[in-house]
N, CA, C, O and the ligand as a Tripos MOL2 file, in Angstrom:
@<TRIPOS>MOLECULE
protein
  240   238    56     0     0
PROTEIN
NO_CHARGES

@<TRIPOS>ATOM
      1 N           1.5950   -2.7420  -20.8060 N.3       1 MET1
      2 CA          0.3460   -2.1700  -20.2910 C.3       1 MET1
      3 C           0.1350   -2.6180  -18.8480 C.2       1 MET1
      4 O           0.2120   -3.8080  -18.5440 O.2       1 MET1
      5 N          -0.1260   -1.6750  -17.9770 N.am      2 ILE2
      6 CA         -0.3880   -1.9840  -16.5780 C.3       2 ILE2
      7 C          -1.8800   -2.2400  -16.4000 C.2       2 ILE2
      8 O          -2.7140   -1.5160  -16.9430 O.2       2 ILE2
      9 N          -2.2000   -3.2630  -15.6440 N.am      3 ASP3
     10 CA         -3.5880   -3.5310  -15.2630 C.3       3 ASP3
     11 C          -3.7870   -3.0490  -13.8430 C.2       3 ASP3
     12 O          -3.0440   -3.4360  -12.9410 O.2       3 ASP3
     13 N          -4.7890   -2.2030  -13.6380 N.am      4 LEU4
     14 CA         -5.0880   -1.6760  -12.3050 C.3       4 LEU4
     15 C          -6.4450   -2.1860  -11.8560 C.2       4 LEU4
     16 O          -7.4800   -1.8270  -12.4160 O.2       4 LEU4
     17 N          -6.4200   -3.0270  -10.8380 N.am      5 TRP5
     18 CA         -7.6680   -3.4830  -10.2190 C.3       5 TRP5
     19 C          -7.9450   -2.5250   -9.0720 C.2       5 TRP5
     20 O          -7.1130   -2.3600   -8.1790 O.2       5 TRP5
     21 N          -9.1150   -1.8930   -9.0950 N.am      6 THR6
     22 CA         -9.3390   -0.8120   -8.1440 C.3       6 THR6
     23 C         -10.8210   -0.5560   -7.9080 C.2       6 THR6
     24 O         -11.6810   -1.1330   -8.5740 O.2       6 THR6
     25 N         -11.1060    0.3220   -6.9440 N.am      7 TRP7
     26 CA        -12.4630    0.7830   -6.6820 C.3       7 TRP7
     27 C         -12.3700    2.2260   -6.2000 C.2       7 TRP7
     28 O         -11.2720    2.7450   -5.9990 O.2       7 TRP7
     29 N         -13.5070    2.8690   -6.0150 N.am      8 THR8
     30 CA        -13.5260    4.3030   -5.7040 C.3       8 THR8
     31 C         -13.3110    4.5590   -4.2120 C.2       8 THR8
     32 O         -14.1620    5.1410   -3.5400 O.2       8 THR8
     33 N         -12.1660    4.1170   -3.7110 N.am      9 THR9
     34 CA        -11.7700    4.3630   -2.3260 C.3       9 THR9
     35 C         -10.5540    5.2770   -2.3440 C.2       9 THR9
     36 O          -9.9240    5.4360   -3.3890 O.2       9 THR9
     37 N         -10.2090    5.8840   -1.2040 N.am     10 PRO10
     38 CA         -8.9860    6.7100   -1.1780 C.3      10 PRO10
     39 C          -7.7450    5.9380   -1.6300 C.2      10 PRO10
     40 O          -6.9290    6.4770   -2.3780 O.2      10 PRO10
     41 N          -7.5890    4.6950   -1.1910 N.am     11 ASN11
     42 CA         -6.4260    3.9160   -1.6360 C.3      11 ASN11
     43 C          -6.4900    3.6560   -3.1350 C.2      11 ASN11
     44 O          -5.4630    3.6660   -3.8150 O.2      11 ASN11
     45 N          -7.6820    3.4270   -3.6460 N.am     12 GLY12
     46 CA         -7.8290    3.2390   -5.0870 C.3      12 GLY12
     47 C          -7.4580    4.4940   -5.8560 C.2      12 GLY12
     48 O          -6.7910    4.4260   -6.8880 O.2      12 GLY12
     49 N          -7.8900    5.6300   -5.3530 N.am     13 HIS13
     50 CA         -7.5640    6.8980   -6.0080 C.3      13 HIS13
     51 C          -6.0600    7.1640   -5.9950 C.2      13 HIS13
     52 O          -5.5170    7.7190   -6.9500 O.2      13 HIS13
     53 N          -5.3920    6.7700   -4.9180 N.am     14 LYS14
     54 CA         -3.9310    6.9800   -4.8540 C.3      14 LYS14
     55 C          -3.2330    6.3100   -6.0340 C.2      14 LYS14
     56 O          -2.3570    6.8980   -6.6680 O.2      14 LYS14
     57 N          -3.6340    5.0740   -6.3170 N.am     15 ALA15
     58 CA         -2.9960    4.3440   -7.4150 C.3      15 ALA15
     59 C          -3.2900    5.0120   -8.7540 C.2      15 ALA15
     60 O          -2.4020    5.1280   -9.5990 O.2      15 ALA15
     61 N          -4.5280    5.4520   -8.9490 N.am     16 SER16
     62 CA         -4.8900    6.1140  -10.2120 C.3      16 SER16
     63 C          -4.1150    7.4180  -10.3780 C.2      16 SER16
     64 O          -3.6240    7.7230  -11.4650 O.2      16 SER16
     65 N          -4.0090    8.1810   -9.2970 N.am     17 ILE17
     66 CA         -3.2750    9.4580   -9.3630 C.3      17 ILE17
     67 C          -1.8180    9.2090   -9.7250 C.2      17 ILE17
     68 O          -1.2520    9.9190  -10.5570 O.2      17 ILE17
     69 N          -1.2080    8.1980   -9.1020 N.am     18 LEU18
     70 CA          0.1910    7.8940   -9.4100 C.3      18 LEU18
     71 C           0.3680    7.5690  -10.8870 C.2      18 LEU18
     72 O           1.2620    8.1100  -11.5370 O.2      18 LEU18
     73 N          -0.4750    6.6900  -11.4220 N.am     19 LEU19
     74 CA         -0.3340    6.3000  -12.8240 C.3      19 LEU19
     75 C          -0.5850    7.4740  -13.7570 C.2      19 LEU19
     76 O           0.0890    7.6170  -14.7770 O.2      19 LEU19
     77 N          -1.5570    8.3170  -13.4070 N.am     20 GLU20
     78 CA         -1.8160    9.5020  -14.2350 C.3      20 GLU20
     79 C          -0.6250   10.4560  -14.1970 C.2      20 GLU20
     80 O          -0.2140   10.9740  -15.2360 O.2      20 GLU20
     81 N          -0.0760   10.6870  -13.0240 N.am     21 GLU21
     82 CA          1.0620   11.6060  -12.8980 C.3      21 GLU21
     83 C           2.2900   11.0890  -13.6440 C.2      21 GLU21
     84 O           3.0590   11.8730  -14.2000 O.2      21 GLU21
     85 N           2.4710    9.7740  -13.6530 N.am     22 LEU22
     86 CA          3.6130    9.1870  -14.3580 C.3      22 LEU22
     87 C           3.3740    9.1130  -15.8590 C.2      22 LEU22
     88 O           4.3090    8.9120  -16.6350 O.2      22 LEU22
     89 N           2.1250    9.2750  -16.2640 N.am     23 GLY23
     90 CA          1.8150    9.2230  -17.6930 C.3      23 GLY23
     91 C           1.9120    7.8340  -18.2840 C.2      23 GLY23
     92 O           2.1160    7.6750  -19.4870 O.2      23 GLY23
     93 N           1.7650    6.8340  -17.4400 N.am     24 LEU24
     94 CA          1.8800    5.4560  -17.9110 C.3      24 LEU24
     95 C           0.5360    4.9610  -18.4410 C.2      24 LEU24
     96 O          -0.5140    5.2770  -17.8830 O.2      24 LEU24
     97 N           0.5780    4.1830  -19.5240 N.am     25 PRO25
     98 CA         -0.6800    3.6060  -20.0180 C.3      25 PRO25
     99 C          -1.1470    2.4890  -19.0850 C.2      25 PRO25
    100 O          -0.3470    1.6790  -18.6170 O.2      25 PRO25
    101 N          -2.4430    2.4600  -18.8270 N.am     26 TYR26
    102 CA         -2.9890    1.3960  -17.9800 C.3      26 TYR26
    103 C          -4.4470    1.1910  -18.3160 C.2      26 TYR26
    104 O          -5.1170    2.0650  -18.8660 O.2      26 TYR26
    105 N          -4.9130    0.0140  -17.9690 N.am     27 ARG27
    106 CA         -6.3460   -0.2450  -18.1140 C.3      27 ARG27
    107 C          -6.8970   -0.5830  -16.7320 C.2      27 ARG27
    108 O          -6.2480   -1.2430  -15.9210 O.2      27 ARG27
    109 N          -8.1040   -0.1140  -16.5000 N.am     28 THR28
    110 CA         -8.7300   -0.2380  -15.1870 C.3      28 THR28
    111 C          -9.7240   -1.3930  -15.1690 C.2      28 THR28
    112 O         -10.5010   -1.5910  -16.1030 O.2      28 THR28
    113 N          -9.6720   -2.1440  -14.0780 N.am     29 HIS29
    114 CA        -10.6410   -3.2030  -13.8340 C.3      29 HIS29
    115 C         -11.3530   -2.8570  -12.5320 C.2      29 HIS29
    116 O         -10.7320   -2.8400  -11.4700 O.2      29 HIS29
    117 N         -12.6410   -2.5820  -12.6090 N.am     30 ALA30
    118 CA        -13.4050   -2.2220  -11.4120 C.3      30 ALA30
    119 C         -13.6810   -3.4600  -10.5630 C.2      30 ALA30
    120 O         -14.1520   -4.4850  -11.0560 O.2      30 ALA30
    121 N         -13.3770   -3.3340   -9.2870 N.am     31 VAL31
    122 CA        -13.6740   -4.3980   -8.3180 C.3      31 VAL31
    123 C         -14.5340   -3.7670   -7.2270 C.2      31 VAL31
    124 O         -14.0160   -3.0810   -6.3450 O.2      31 VAL31
    125 N         -15.8360   -3.9940   -7.2820 N.am     32 ASP32
    126 CA        -16.7640   -3.3470   -6.3520 C.3      32 ASP32
    127 C         -16.6860   -4.0310   -4.9920 C.2      32 ASP32
    128 O         -17.3240   -5.0580   -4.7610 O.2      32 ASP32
    129 N         -15.8940   -3.4440   -4.0990 N.am     33 ILE33
    130 CA        -15.7110   -4.0780   -2.7850 C.3      33 ILE33
    131 C         -16.9580   -3.9310   -1.9130 C.2      33 ILE33
    132 O         -17.0640   -4.5920   -0.8800 O.2      33 ILE33
    133 N         -17.9040   -3.0750   -2.3120 N.am     34 THR34
    134 CA        -19.1580   -2.9710   -1.5460 C.3      34 THR34
    135 C         -20.0940   -4.1280   -1.8730 C.2      34 THR34
    136 O         -21.0600   -4.3840   -1.1550 O.2      34 THR34
    137 N         -19.7890   -4.8280   -2.9750 N.am     35 GLN35
    138 CA        -20.5950   -5.9840   -3.3810 C.3      35 GLN35
    139 C         -19.8440   -7.2990   -3.1810 C.2      35 GLN35
    140 O         -20.3140   -8.3610   -3.5890 O.2      35 GLN35
    141 N         -18.6760   -7.2150   -2.5500 N.am     36 GLY36
    142 CA        -17.9170   -8.4310   -2.2620 C.3      36 GLY36
    143 C         -17.1400   -8.9950   -3.4270 C.2      36 GLY36
    144 O         -16.7010  -10.1450   -3.3880 O.2      36 GLY36
    145 N         -16.9630   -8.1830   -4.4810 N.am     37 GLU37
    146 CA        -16.2600   -8.7150   -5.6550 C.3      37 GLU37
    147 C         -14.7900   -9.0330   -5.3730 C.2      37 GLU37
    148 O         -14.1600   -9.7710   -6.1300 O.2      37 GLU37
    149 N         -14.2420   -8.4790   -4.2880 N.am     38 GLN38
    150 CA        -12.8410   -8.7700   -3.9550 C.3      38 GLN38
    151 C         -12.6450  -10.2130   -3.4940 C.2      38 GLN38
    152 O         -11.5130  -10.6830   -3.3770 O.2      38 GLN38
    153 N         -13.7520  -10.9130   -3.2320 N.am     39 HIS39
    154 CA        -13.6680  -12.3040   -2.7760 C.3      39 HIS39
    155 C         -13.9480  -13.2980   -3.9030 C.2      39 HIS39
    156 O         -13.9470  -14.5080   -3.6770 O.2      39 HIS39
    157 N         -14.1840  -12.8020   -5.0940 N.am     40 GLU40
    158 CA        -14.4620  -13.7170   -6.2020 C.3      40 GLU40
    159 C         -13.1820  -14.4420   -6.6300 C.2      40 GLU40
    160 O         -12.1100  -13.8380   -6.6810 O.2      40 GLU40
    161 N         -13.2980  -15.7210   -6.9340 N.am     41 PRO41
    162 CA        -12.1200  -16.5220   -7.2820 C.3      41 PRO41
    163 C         -11.2560  -15.8980   -8.3730 C.2      41 PRO41
    164 O         -10.0300  -15.9630   -8.2880 O.2      41 PRO41
    165 N         -11.8530  -15.3040   -9.3800 N.am     42 ALA42
    166 CA        -11.0570  -14.7310  -10.4760 C.3      42 ALA42
    167 C         -10.1820  -13.5810   -9.9720 C.2      42 ALA42
    168 O          -9.0640  -13.3980  -10.4520 O.2      42 ALA42
    169 N         -10.6880  -12.8080   -9.0080 N.am     43 PHE43
    170 CA         -9.8770  -11.7110   -8.4740 C.3      43 PHE43
    171 C          -8.8120  -12.2300   -7.5160 C.2      43 PHE43
    172 O          -7.7090  -11.6860   -7.4690 O.2      43 PHE43
    173 N          -9.1250  -13.2670   -6.7570 N.am     44 LEU44
    174 CA         -8.1520  -13.8170   -5.8080 C.3      44 LEU44
    175 C          -6.9310  -14.4010   -6.5130 C.2      44 LEU44
    176 O          -5.8710  -14.5440   -5.9030 O.2      44 LEU44
    177 N          -7.0750  -14.7360   -7.7830 N.am     45 VAL45
    178 CA         -5.9220  -15.2200   -8.5470 C.3      45 VAL45
    179 C          -4.8570  -14.1250   -8.6500 C.2      45 VAL45
    180 O          -3.6620  -14.4070   -8.5740 O.2      45 VAL45
    181 N          -5.2980  -12.8730   -8.8240 N.am     46 VAL46
    182 CA         -4.3320  -11.7650   -8.9610 C.3      46 VAL46
    183 C          -4.0630  -11.0690   -7.6350 C.2      46 VAL46
    184 O          -3.0170  -10.4400   -7.4760 O.2      46 VAL46
    185 N          -4.9840  -11.1670   -6.6770 N.am     47 SER47
    186 CA         -4.8110  -10.5110   -5.3780 C.3      47 SER47
    187 C          -5.2250  -11.4770   -4.2710 C.2      47 SER47
    188 O          -6.3530  -11.4110   -3.7820 O.2      47 SER47
    189 N          -4.3160  -12.3790   -3.8720 N.am     48 PRO48
    190 CA         -4.6790  -13.4110   -2.8910 C.3      48 PRO48
    191 C          -5.1400  -12.8660   -1.5420 C.2      48 PRO48
    192 O          -5.8390  -13.5660   -0.8090 O.2      48 PRO48
    193 N          -4.7640  -11.6310   -1.1960 N.am     49 ASN49
    194 CA         -5.2260  -11.0780    0.0900 C.3      49 ASN49
    195 C          -6.4970  -10.2470   -0.0800 C.2      49 ASN49
    196 O          -6.8820   -9.5150    0.8320 O.2      49 ASN49
    197 N          -7.1420  -10.3530   -1.2240 N.am     50 ASN50
    198 CA         -8.4310   -9.7130   -1.5540 C.3      50 ASN50
    199 C          -8.4610   -8.1910   -1.3410 C.2      50 ASN50
    200 O          -9.4750   -7.6330   -0.9230 O.2      50 ASN50
    201 N          -7.3430   -7.5400   -1.6330 N.am     51 LYS51
    202 CA         -7.2660   -6.0860   -1.4540 C.3      51 LYS51
    203 C          -7.1070   -5.3730   -2.7900 C.2      51 LYS51
    204 O          -6.4310   -5.8560   -3.6980 O.2      51 LYS51
    205 N          -7.7450   -4.2170   -2.8850 N.am     52 ILE52
    206 CA         -7.4520   -3.2870   -3.9670 C.3      52 ILE52
    207 C          -6.7910   -2.0800   -3.3200 C.2      52 ILE52
    208 O          -6.9800   -1.9170   -2.1150 O.2      52 ILE52
    209 N          -6.0570   -1.2390   -3.9740 N.am     53 PRO53
    210 CA         -5.7360   -1.3230   -5.3890 C.3      53 PRO53
    211 C          -4.6060   -2.3110   -5.6450 C.2      53 PRO53
    212 O          -3.7980   -2.6150   -4.7670 O.2      53 PRO53
    213 N          -4.5840   -2.8000   -6.8770 N.am     54 LEU54
    214 CA         -3.5310   -3.7180   -7.2860 C.3      54 LEU54
    215 C          -3.0850   -3.3690   -8.6940 C.2      54 LEU54
    216 O          -3.7920   -3.6630   -9.6570 O.2      54 LEU54
    217 N          -1.9220   -2.7460   -8.8290 N.am     55 PRO55
    218 CA         -1.4290   -2.4760  -10.1880 C.3      55 PRO55
    219 C          -0.5110   -3.6080  -10.6460 C.2      55 PRO55
    220 O           0.0060   -3.5690  -11.7620 O.2      55 PRO55
    221 N1         -2.1950   -0.4360    2.2840 N.3      56 LIG56
    222 C1         -3.0210   -1.1610    1.3580 C.3      56 LIG56
    223 C2         -4.4840   -1.0440    1.7430 C.3      56 LIG56
    224 C3         -5.3530   -1.8700    0.8550 C.3      56 LIG56
    225 C4         -6.7710   -1.9040    1.3970 C.2      56 LIG56
    226 O1         -6.9820   -1.8700    2.6110 O.2      56 LIG56
    227 N2         -7.7470   -1.9290    0.4870 N.am     56 LIG56
    228 C5         -9.1310   -1.9740    0.8880 C.3      56 LIG56
    229 C6         -9.9180   -0.8500    0.1840 C.3      56 LIG56
    230 S1         -9.1700    0.7300    0.3800 S.3      56 LIG56
    231 C7         -9.7470   -3.2800    0.4620 C.2      56 LIG56
    232 O2         -9.3890   -3.8270   -0.5480 O.2      56 LIG56
    233 N3        -10.7060   -3.7770    1.2300 N.am     56 LIG56
    234 C8        -11.4260   -4.9560    0.8800 C.3      56 LIG56
    235 C9        -11.3310   -6.0260    1.9250 C.2      56 LIG56
    236 O3        -10.5120   -5.9070    2.8440 O.co2    56 LIG56
    237 O4        -12.0870   -7.0040    1.8120 O.co2    56 LIG56
    238 C10        -2.7830   -0.6540   -0.0190 C.2      56 LIG56
    239 O5         -2.9980    0.5280   -0.2940 O.co2    56 LIG56
    240 O6         -2.3380   -1.4320   -0.8370 O.co2    56 LIG56
@<TRIPOS>BOND
     1     1     2 1
     2     2     3 1
     3     3     4 2
     4     3     5 am
     5     5     6 1
     6     6     7 1
     7     7     8 2
     8     7     9 am
     9     9    10 1
    10    10    11 1
    11    11    12 2
    12    11    13 am
    13    13    14 1
    14    14    15 1
    15    15    16 2
    16    15    17 am
    17    17    18 1
    18    18    19 1
    19    19    20 2
    20    19    21 am
    21    21    22 1
    22    22    23 1
    23    23    24 2
    24    23    25 am
    25    25    26 1
    26    26    27 1
    27    27    28 2
    28    27    29 am
    29    29    30 1
    30    30    31 1
    31    31    32 2
    32    31    33 am
    33    33    34 1
    34    34    35 1
    35    35    36 2
    36    35    37 am
    37    37    38 1
    38    38    39 1
    39    39    40 2
    40    39    41 am
    41    41    42 1
    42    42    43 1
    43    43    44 2
    44    43    45 am
    45    45    46 1
    46    46    47 1
    47    47    48 2
    48    47    49 am
    49    49    50 1
    50    50    51 1
    51    51    52 2
    52    51    53 am
    53    53    54 1
    54    54    55 1
    55    55    56 2
    56    55    57 am
    57    57    58 1
    58    58    59 1
    59    59    60 2
    60    59    61 am
    61    61    62 1
    62    62    63 1
    63    63    64 2
    64    63    65 am
    65    65    66 1
    66    66    67 1
    67    67    68 2
    68    67    69 am
    69    69    70 1
    70    70    71 1
    71    71    72 2
    72    71    73 am
    73    73    74 1
    74    74    75 1
    75    75    76 2
    76    75    77 am
    77    77    78 1
    78    78    79 1
    79    79    80 2
    80    79    81 am
    81    81    82 1
    82    82    83 1
    83    83    84 2
    84    83    85 am
    85    85    86 1
    86    86    87 1
    87    87    88 2
    88    87    89 am
    89    89    90 1
    90    90    91 1
    91    91    92 2
    92    91    93 am
    93    93    94 1
    94    94    95 1
    95    95    96 2
    96    95    97 am
    97    97    98 1
    98    98    99 1
    99    99   100 2
   100    99   101 am
   101   101   102 1
   102   102   103 1
   103   103   104 2
   104   103   105 am
   105   105   106 1
   106   106   107 1
   107   107   108 2
   108   107   109 am
   109   109   110 1
   110   110   111 1
   111   111   112 2
   112   111   113 am
   113   113   114 1
   114   114   115 1
   115   115   116 2
   116   115   117 am
   117   117   118 1
   118   118   119 1
   119   119   120 2
   120   119   121 am
   121   121   122 1
   122   122   123 1
   123   123   124 2
   124   123   125 am
   125   125   126 1
   126   126   127 1
   127   127   128 2
   128   127   129 am
   129   129   130 1
   130   130   131 1
   131   131   132 2
   132   131   133 am
   133   133   134 1
   134   134   135 1
   135   135   136 2
   136   135   137 am
   137   137   138 1
   138   138   139 1
   139   139   140 2
   140   139   141 am
   141   141   142 1
   142   142   143 1
   143   143   144 2
   144   143   145 am
   145   145   146 1
   146   146   147 1
   147   147   148 2
   148   147   149 am
   149   149   150 1
   150   150   151 1
   151   151   152 2
   152   151   153 am
   153   153   154 1
   154   154   155 1
   155   155   156 2
   156   155   157 am
   157   157   158 1
   158   158   159 1
   159   159   160 2
   160   159   161 am
   161   161   162 1
   162   162   163 1
   163   163   164 2
   164   163   165 am
   165   165   166 1
   166   166   167 1
   167   167   168 2
   168   167   169 am
   169   169   170 1
   170   170   171 1
   171   171   172 2
   172   171   173 am
   173   173   174 1
   174   174   175 1
   175   175   176 2
   176   175   177 am
   177   177   178 1
   178   178   179 1
   179   179   180 2
   180   179   181 am
   181   181   182 1
   182   182   183 1
   183   183   184 2
   184   183   185 am
   185   185   186 1
   186   186   187 1
   187   187   188 2
   188   187   189 am
   189   189   190 1
   190   190   191 1
   191   191   192 2
   192   191   193 am
   193   193   194 1
   194   194   195 1
   195   195   196 2
   196   195   197 am
   197   197   198 1
   198   198   199 1
   199   199   200 2
   200   199   201 am
   201   201   202 1
   202   202   203 1
   203   203   204 2
   204   203   205 am
   205   205   206 1
   206   206   207 1
   207   207   208 2
   208   207   209 am
   209   209   210 1
   210   210   211 1
   211   211   212 2
   212   211   213 am
   213   213   214 1
   214   214   215 1
   215   215   216 2
   216   215   217 am
   217   217   218 1
   218   218   219 1
   219   219   220 2
   220   221   222 1
   221   222   223 1
   222   222   238 1
   223   223   224 1
   224   224   225 1
   225   225   226 2
   226   225   227 1
   227   227   228 1
   228   228   229 1
   229   228   231 1
   230   229   230 1
   231   231   232 2
   232   231   233 1
   233   233   234 1
   234   234   235 1
   235   235   236 2
   236   235   237 1
   237   238   239 2
   238   238   240 1
@<TRIPOS>SUBSTRUCTURE
     1 MET1         2 RESIDUE 1 A MET
     2 ILE2         6 RESIDUE 1 A ILE
     3 ASP3        10 RESIDUE 1 A ASP
     4 LEU4        14 RESIDUE 1 A LEU
     5 TRP5        18 RESIDUE 1 A TRP
     6 THR6        22 RESIDUE 1 A THR
     7 TRP7        26 RESIDUE 1 A TRP
     8 THR8        30 RESIDUE 1 A THR
     9 THR9        34 RESIDUE 1 A THR
    10 PRO10       38 RESIDUE 1 A PRO
    11 ASN11       42 RESIDUE 1 A ASN
    12 GLY12       46 RESIDUE 1 A GLY
    13 HIS13       50 RESIDUE 1 A HIS
    14 LYS14       54 RESIDUE 1 A LYS
    15 ALA15       58 RESIDUE 1 A ALA
    16 SER16       62 RESIDUE 1 A SER
    17 ILE17       66 RESIDUE 1 A ILE
    18 LEU18       70 RESIDUE 1 A LEU
    19 LEU19       74 RESIDUE 1 A LEU
    20 GLU20       78 RESIDUE 1 A GLU
    21 GLU21       82 RESIDUE 1 A GLU
    22 LEU22       86 RESIDUE 1 A LEU
    23 GLY23       90 RESIDUE 1 A GLY
    24 LEU24       94 RESIDUE 1 A LEU
    25 PRO25       98 RESIDUE 1 A PRO
    26 TYR26      102 RESIDUE 1 A TYR
    27 ARG27      106 RESIDUE 1 A ARG
    28 THR28      110 RESIDUE 1 A THR
    29 HIS29      114 RESIDUE 1 A HIS
    30 ALA30      118 RESIDUE 1 A ALA
    31 VAL31      122 RESIDUE 1 A VAL
    32 ASP32      126 RESIDUE 1 A ASP
    33 ILE33      130 RESIDUE 1 A ILE
    34 THR34      134 RESIDUE 1 A THR
    35 GLN35      138 RESIDUE 1 A GLN
    36 GLY36      142 RESIDUE 1 A GLY
    37 GLU37      146 RESIDUE 1 A GLU
    38 GLN38      150 RESIDUE 1 A GLN
    39 HIS39      154 RESIDUE 1 A HIS
    40 GLU40      158 RESIDUE 1 A GLU
    41 PRO41      162 RESIDUE 1 A PRO
    42 ALA42      166 RESIDUE 1 A ALA
    43 PHE43      170 RESIDUE 1 A PHE
    44 LEU44      174 RESIDUE 1 A LEU
    45 VAL45      178 RESIDUE 1 A VAL
    46 VAL46      182 RESIDUE 1 A VAL
    47 SER47      186 RESIDUE 1 A SER
    48 PRO48      190 RESIDUE 1 A PRO
    49 ASN49      194 RESIDUE 1 A ASN
    50 ASN50      198 RESIDUE 1 A ASN
    51 LYS51      202 RESIDUE 1 A LYS
    52 ILE52      206 RESIDUE 1 A ILE
    53 PRO53      210 RESIDUE 1 A PRO
    54 LEU54      214 RESIDUE 1 A LEU
    55 PRO55      218 RESIDUE 1 A PRO
    56 LIG56      221 GROUP 0 **** ****
């Protein structure tokens, strides 16, 4: 199972479109970058550069 950390940005949509087109199972984790959630310690563990999308 792929975990996709993402938000409703064009880059986030690119990752979702790719996974949908490939037909791969994945679960989505919303990271609201407008609220600064990309800087939370739990997210930095999986994305040290605080960027989404991250599959
Ligand atoms: N080329 C990168 C761009 C990633 C990127 O710039 N993500 C932005 C949102 S589209 C982001 O996470 N911004 C939050 C921040 O920089 O704090 C990718 O697609 O992986």
